[in-house]
N, C-alpha and C positions, 0 to 999 in steps of 0.2 A: 073413811072420814067419819067422825063422830058428830052428828048434827044435833047436839044436845043443848042445853041452855047456853053454854059458853061456846059452842061450835060455830054456828053460822054468824052471830054477832062478832065473834073474834075474826073470822074471815073478812067480814064486811069492814071492820074497824081498821084492820091491817091495810086493806085496799085502799080505804079512804086516806089513811095516814101516808102511805106511799105516794098517792097521787098528789096530795097537798104539799108533800116534801119535794116532789119532783118539779112541780110547777113554781113553787118557792125558789129553788136553786136555779131552775131553768130561766126563769124571769130575771133574776138578778144578773146571771150570766150573760143572757141576751142583751140586757141594756149595757153591760160593761164592755162585751167583747164585739158586739154588733151594731147596736143603735148608736151609742154615743160616738164611736169613731166616724160613723157615717154621717152624722148630723153635726159635726164640728162647725161647719159654715152656716148652720140654720139654728142659732141659739133659741129662738122662740119655739121652734119645733121640738128642739131637744129638751126645752123646759116642760113642755106639755107631755113628752114621752116619759121624762122622769117622774112626773106627777102620777101618771098612769101606772108606771112600774111600781111606785111606792103602794098605791091602793092594792094592786094585785098581791104584793108582797105581805101586806098587812093582813089581808083576807086569808091567805094561804097559811100564814104562820098562825092565825088564831085557829084555823081548822086543824093544823098539825098538833098544836097544843092540846086541843080538846080530845081530838082522836088518840093522841098519845096517853092522856090521862085514862080514857075509857080502856084502851089497850092494857094499861097497867091494872086496872081493876079486874078485867077480865081474866088477865094472866094470873093474878093473885087467887081468883077463884079456881081456876085450873090447877095451880100448883098446889093449893091447900086441900082441894077435893071438897071444898065447903060450897054450899049455895051462894050466890053472889051477895046477898044481904049480910051473911054472916062473914064473909071474906073481907068485907070492907071495914073491918074493925081495925083499930090503930096497930094492935099487936101484929096482926097478919101482914098488913100493908108495910109496916117497919121491917118485918122479917124478910119479906120479898125485896125490899129496896136495898137493905144492908147485907143480905146474906146470899143473894142470887146474882149471877152475871146480868141477867136481863134487868133486874132492879137497879143494879150499879150503873148500867149503861144508860138507863132511862134517866137516872139522876143527872148523869153527865150530860146527856143530850138536853135535858131541862136547863142546865146551866148555859149550854150554847145558844139555846132559844132566848134566854134572857139577854145575852151578849148580842144577838142579832137584833132583838127589839130595841136595845139601847142605840145600836148603829143606824137602825131605821129612823129613829127619833133625830138623830144628828146627821141625816143624809145630806144636809146642805154642806157638810165639810167632807173635803174629797177623801181624806184618809178614813173616815167613817165608812165611806161608801166601799172602799177596797177591803176594810175588815169586815163589812157586812157580807161581802162576796165570799170571803174566806170562812166567815161563820156559816153561811148557808151551805157551802160545800162540805164543811165538816159535819153539819147537821145531817146532811144526806149520807155521807160516807160512813157515819158511825151506826147506820143501820145494819151494816154487815155484822156487827157484834150482837145482834138481837136474833140471828137466824141460824141455819145450819152450820154456816162457816165458823162459827163460835165454838161448836162442838167438835171440830176436826183438831186433832193434836199433832204435835211435832212439826217438822219442816213442811209437811203437806198442809198442816193447819195454817201456817203463816201464808203459804202460797194461796190457800183457799180464801183467806180473809182479804188479802191484796187483790185477787181477782173479783172478788164480790164487791169490794169497795169501788173499784173502778168500773165494774158493771153498772152499779147503782148511779155513779157520777155520769157515766155516759148516757144512760137512760134518762136521767134528769136534765141533762143538756139538750137532748134531742126532743124527747116528749114534752118535757116542760117548757122548752123554748119554743113550741109551737104555739102556746097561747099568745104571748106577746107578738108573735110573727103575724098571727091571724088578725089581731087587733090593729097592727100597724097597717096590713094590707087593706083592711076595712076603711082607714081613714086616710091612706095615701092619696086618693083622688083629690082631696082638699088641698094638698100640697102643690100639686101641679108639676111634679118633677119626676118623670119616667126614669132618669138616671139614678136618682136617689132609691127608688124602688128596686131597680136592678142591683144597686150596690148592696142594699140591706139583705135582699134575698140571696145574693151571691155569697155574701159573708156567712149567712146562716147555713147556707148549703155546703161551704167548706167545713164549717163546724160539724155538720151532719155526717160527712164523710168520715171524718176522725171518729165521731162517736160510733158509727156503724162498724167500722174496723175494730174499735175497742170493745164492742158488744160481742162481736163474733169470737174475738181471740179469747176473752174472759168467759164467754158462754161455753165454749168448747172445754176450757179448763174445769169450769164448775161442773159440766155435764160428766166429764170423765171421772171426777171425785165422787159426784152423788149418785150417778147412775152406774158407771163402770162398764156396762156391756150393752150390746144391741138387744139381748134378751131382756135385761132390766128396763130398757126403754119401751118395749113392747108389752111385757108381761105384767108390769105393775101399774097402779093407778097413779103413782107419781110419774112414771116414764110417759104414760099416755096423756096427762095433762101437760108435761113438758113438750110433747109432740104438737099438742094444740097450740102452745104458746109459740113454738117455732112457725107453725103455719100462719098465725096472725102476724108474726114479725115478717114473714115473707111477703105478706100483703102490704104491709107498712113499706117495705122496701121497693115494691113495684110503684106505689103512689109517689114515693120520694124520688125514684128515678125519673118518672115522667116530669115531675117538677123540675128537676135539675137539667135534664137533657132536652126537654121540649118546650116547657113554658117559660122558665126564667130567661133564655135568650129572646123570647117574643115580647117581653115587657116593654110597653111603649111603643110597640110597632103595630098593635092591632086594637088600639082603643082600650076598652076596659076588659075585653075578653080573656086575655092571659091572666090578669090579675083576678078576676072572678074565678077562673079554673083553678088558680093557685090557692085561693081561698077555700074553695070547695075541697080540693085534694088534701090540703093541709088540715081542714077540718076531719076529714075521713081518717087521716093519719092519727090525729088526737084521739078520737073515738076508739080507733084499734089500740093505741097506747094504753088507753084507760082499761080496755079489756085485758091486756096483758097485766096491768097492775092487779086487777081482780084475780087473775089466775095465779099470780105470785103471791097474793094473799092467801091463797088456798094452798099452794104448794108449801108454803112455810109451816103449815099445821100437819103436814103428813110426813111419814117417815120416809127418809130417801131410799130410793130404789136399791141401792148397793147393799142396804141392810136386809132386803127382803129376798134376794136371790143369791144363789151360789155362783 
């Protein structure tokens, strides 16, 4: 890994962008698929939850747009081989945007971000909320075209892109959804409805199971394409970082399993103990998820292991 002027900032910028994108999509999906169905009979609580979801979405969209712009500038410096201040010329930036796949995808994702912003402004209209959900998922999934999957050709390339897009969406739904879940658990004692807490946590847990299954299936596919062998997994920096990512993922699964099998059934039966434990474990899951985004930010700047071993 080249920790030059563009190296470390690029890794950090990618990680921040991935995290903001995941929380953005996960938050909107959580509200649409988990909170709203559970809160149909409590309109005042649903309105408060929608307001909170909007604030989170606006904050994450702003971070994603800013980090995306910085990512484009750093990528322009890397592609041109120029110092950052020289690479920020109109000629260099326009060349990157119009003549590289990364630039073209950045332009497309910028358009999606504008559409999402319009949907957030019109969030009081039901169709705008659903279009906003679609835009947030598209904003996340198109990240697949900015990474290694976009450099894989042929039928394997299409498989790689599909697996990577699904991998990103599953990560966003699970890790990003933890933020609104934690905030909901933090305020649920004011509602005074243990059954509501169990309903919301149960719905999110079901979503999490689907996400984990998707992450495992697509993760295996991506690993076979990018690593190819056990030797590549052990002998290369890319493979070693991937092993660390898998270890962190395993820790996340442990906490998620405790939440699903032990704490969720106890909601409402042991005072606030189960709720507090769920908040703690979900927060740990979130921190571990952010660590994974940092690792992914670095993996995207390294040559895949399959290119480095025979």
